[in-house]
N, C-alpha and C positions, 0 to 999 in steps of 0.2 A: 103474386104482388110484391116489387120489392122497392129501393130506390132508384132502380137504372127501368121500369118499367114504368114510374108513377110517372116521369115528365113526359113520357108518350102519351101515357093517358091523358092527363094535361093538356098539353097540345092538342088532341086529338080532338079535345071536350070541347078547346076557345077553337076552334077551328078560324073562325076571324080576326079575333087577336092576336094567332097566330101569321097568317098571312100577313096581316099587315108591317105584323114585325121582321118578317123574311121580306117582305117587298121594300120598305125602308134601307134594311143591310145590303138587300140585293143589289139597291137603284146606286147605294155607296161604294161598292166592290162594282159595280158594271161602270161604273163611270172613270173609279180610278183608273180600274186597266185600260179602258176606250182609248182614254186620255194618255196616257202613258205609252199603248201601242203607238196609235196618231204621232206625239210626238215624236218618238224615235225614231220613225217613219218619215217624219217631216225634217228629220236635224237630219240625217242619212241624205234625206235631196237636198236638204239648202247646202249641205260640206260638196256634193257634187258641182251643185251649178257653182257654188262660189268658186271651187278651184278651178272650173272654165275660164275666169278674169286672169288666169297665168299661174305661175311659180312662188313659191314663196319663201326657197332656198333656195342660193345660189351659190354653186362649190367651183371655185378656181385658183390654181399653185400660185405659193406665195414667190412674191417678189420681192426683190428690192429696188426704192427708188427715190429721188430725190428732188425734193422742192426748187424748183426755181424763180426766184425773183429778186428783182432790183429796182432800187427807187420806189418800193413800196408799189410795185407792177409785179404781178404774180405771172407767172407761164405755165405752170401746172408745173406735173409731177415726171418726169425723166426718166423712165426705166432704164436698167443697165440691162437687161437681159427678158429677150422673151421666152417664158417657160411654159411646158404644156404638161399635162397628164395624160396617163395612159388611159386611152378609153376603157376597156375592156374591165383592167382591175378595178377603176374604178366606180365603172355601174355595178359590178359584182360587190364590193365592197358596203357600196351603199345598201344592195339588197340583202348583205348579209346581218344590220343588226338587228340588233332586238325587237325595236317596235318598227321593222320593217314593213306587218301590215297595214302600215299608217300612212307607210308612199305610195302616192298612188300612181307619179310618172316620175321617171328620170330623163331626161333630154338631155344628152353631149350635144359640142355643139363646137367644131371648129371655122376660125375666120380664119377668112385671106383676102387680100387686099389685089385686084388685077385692072385691068386697065384696057377699055373696050372704046374704042375709036377714038384713043387716045384722052379720051377720060376717067377716071380712077371710079371705080366701083367697091363696096366690098362685096361677095360673095360668103353667105355662111353657110356650113355643112352640116344638116339635122339630119334626123331618124322622121320623116313625115308622118307616121304613124303614132311617134309619141309627140311631135309638136303639134299636132292637131287636135291631141287631148288637151295639152294646153292651151293653146291659144284657138277654139274655139269659134271664136269668132271669125275670126278668116271667111273670105269670102271669093273663092277665086274665078276670076273670067278667063274662061277657055275649057284648059282642063288640069284636073291634079298629075302631078306626074307618074306614070303608069311605067318607064323604064328609067334602068339608075343613070340615063345620061338626060333625066327632065330637069331642066328647074322651072324655080316660080320667080318671080321678075313683080319688086315690089311696086306701086304703081307711079311715087316721085322718079323713082328709079327705071322702069319703063321709059316715063316721058321722056326723061332727060334722056335716055343712050339710045330714044328712038325705037325701042325694043317692041315685036309684037308675038303674038304665037306664031310658032316656028322658025323664027328666025336663030343663026347658028351663034353662040358664045364659045371662042375658045378660052381654055382654062386648064395650064400648064400644058400636060401633053396631051389633053383630050377636046375632043369638041364634044359642048354640050347645046340641046332645042331647049327651044322656052315653050315649056308645055302651057301654062295658062299665067295670068295677070291678077297680083290681090288686087281686090277693091281696097279704098283710101281707108286706113284704121286708123288714122291719125298717132301713130307710133311711129318707131326707127324704122322697121318693118317694112316699113315705107319708100326706104332708102337703099335696101340690100336685095340681092336676089339671093335665093335659096335655092341648095345643090344638095344632093344625096350626100350624106358626110361618107359613107365608105367610097363613092367613086371620087369624091373631091377630096380624098387621101390618096387613092391612088395618082390620082391625077397630077398635084402636086409633092408627091416622093413622101405623104406625111405617114404611112400605115400607122394605125394603131392612137395617134394623137389627137387631143382636144386640147381647146384653149378653157373650158368651161363648162359645167354641167346644173342646166336647171335643173328642181325638185320641186315636184308638187305635192308638199306631204299632208293628208288627212287628220285634222290635230282638234278631234271633238272632244276624244277623250286621253288627252295628254298633253304637257306640255311643250312646247316646240326646243325648248333651251333641252329637252331630254333627249332627244330626234339631233340637234346641232350638237350633242355633245357626245352622243355614242357616233357619230360621224367622224367625229374629229376624234377618236379614239384608233378606226379604224384607219383615217387617210388624215396621219399628225402629220405630211409637206404642205396641207391645204389649207387657206384662208374660207372660213364660210363665212357668209351673210345671211340672215334670216330677218326677215321681211315684218319684224313683230306687228306692226300696226295692223296688217292683211290678216293676221293668222288671229290675233286677238280681236277685230270683228268679227269675225267665223265663228270663235269660240262664244263670243258675247253676246253672237243672237242664238246661240243655239241654248247656252245656257239660261236664258232668259226666257226661251220657253219653256225648258224642264223645271224650273222653278215656279212658274207661272203652272204646270203643272202640278207639281209636288206641292203649293201653296193650295188649289184647290180642290184637290184630293184629300188632302187633309181636313181643311173645312166640313167637306160631306160624310169623311169619316167619322168626325167631332160629331157632328150634326146626331149622325145615325147612333153613334154611342150613347149619346144621350136620351133620343128617341127610344133605347132597348131599358136604358136604366127607369126612366118614368114607367114605362109599361111595365119591368118585373115591380117597380114598387107598387103601384097600382093592383099585379094580382095577388102582391104579399098582403096589402089590405083587404083584397076580395077574399084568403084565402084564411084569413085566421082563425074558423070553426076547423078547416081542416087538418093545418097546422096545429091549432089545441087536440084532435083528435090521435093524431102521429106522435106528437110528445106522450100521449096519454097512454098510444100500446108500447112506448118504451124504445120510440126513435131518437135518439140522441140528437142534439143540436149542431154537430159533423153532418147526420144525414143530411138533416133538414138544407143543409150548406150544399154539401152535395145536388139532393135532386135538382134544387134551384139552381146552381151551377152547367146540372148535367141538360137544363131547360134549353141555358143561352147557350151550348153547344152545339146542340142540336140544331137552332138556330143558326150560330156564326158559320157550321159547317155544309147546313145546305145552303146557306147565301153566298160563302165562299165558292161553292159549284156553279150556282145558276149564274152567280154574277161575274167570274171568269169565261164562262164561256156565251154570256150575253155579251161582255166585250169585246171577246176578241170574232165575237160574228158581227158586233154591230163595230169596231175598227174597219171592214173591209168593205162597210157599207159608206162611212163618212170619208174614207180615202176617196171615194168613186164620186162622190157629193162635191170634193175639194180637187176631183180632177190629178188625182195622186194614184189611181189604184193599178195605171199598166206598170208603175214602177216599184209597186209596194210587196214586200216578201213579208209578208204576217205569217208565220208559224204556230201550231197547237204545242204549244211548253208542257210534256206533264208533270216537270218538276217544280215550273213557275206554277201550275196547278195543285200541285201538293203543298208549294210555299205558301201561297195564295189563303187554301182553307186554313192552312195550318195558323198564318200568323191571327185571320179573322174569328177562328175559334179560339184563339188565347186574348183578343180584344174582347170580343164577346162575352166572352168570361169575366173579364175585368170590371167593363163597364155593368155587370150585373153584380159584383160586390158585394155591396153596399148594400141592397134590398137581399140578398140572398141573406146576408149579416145581420142585420135583421129580425127577418126568419129567425136563424139557427136561435138566437136571443131571447126571443120569446117563449115564454113560459107554457103549460096549460090553462092555469088562469088566468091570463092574462088573453088568452085566444077568449074563453067562455064567458070573461066579464061584461061585454057587450051583447050576449043575447037575450 
């Protein structure tokens, strides 16, 4: 019998008390792990859904312009020369920044003004796969372009020009076919025609040229200013417009959920620590005679302190293992209840388990420090004085 076997014997002897302590601490750890996993998954889900509302960074070439006004009447800005960006180099530079993992989509665009039936209309060259990711709200009547010469007409543009599926539109040196018509979106997309970017570049003899690029950035874990700064260093001759309000709303939503989880988890853990401290304090009072005998047998105050601390360590380690496992299993079930199970990707992380067990063990030892110190300071005469 020594200072390491005594705690196991005592915990086994007081199975009911040990079970209650482990259950209380396990519940606290389980709640924290479960809420953390769920909040992280929901946070990623919110980011993906919010990103569907559009790009939050726009990159375009620097242009020199002159503001024209006379007599208090503004006539807008006059650009001296229309400038372009090289498509491949621009896209490659954006994806090469340090925070490239936060870049969800890069959608380059080329704008051209054409006349159809003597009526002007804007043709936007896009990469449809990227554009659809940014504008998931698009709904096409007819069909999406499955060939390089297919175009999509905005609802008002189609009505204004009398376009319907199958019509031919001459653009530059090529003929394009209307594959479908956009349902009304309430945006500028309704007034334009969308063509494949590379086909449009070839038709108007502007290979590898774009007017600007939309970027959808996921910024739950980084400030948008960092992404803008890094892109600016890669593309010094561009102007970058970050839609701060959209990004800040996304980040505020996710941060609110995370702060709520941390606050609630902290309250649960604090309650569990108080419960452990009270149980250990009651245990010290119940075992006064046992402590007196151990002191009479030559056990020092430090050894008595180690015995009670080791009991708390065992409870904390066991609770950490059970709590993490329960939180991991419960996260998947809770996500199914919240109808997020299909997109959830919760993996069992051994490092997180070890960190959780270590943190809970230290926390439990700290919670029992005062009762253990009280037991260590007890003298044999104090222990037997109440017999």
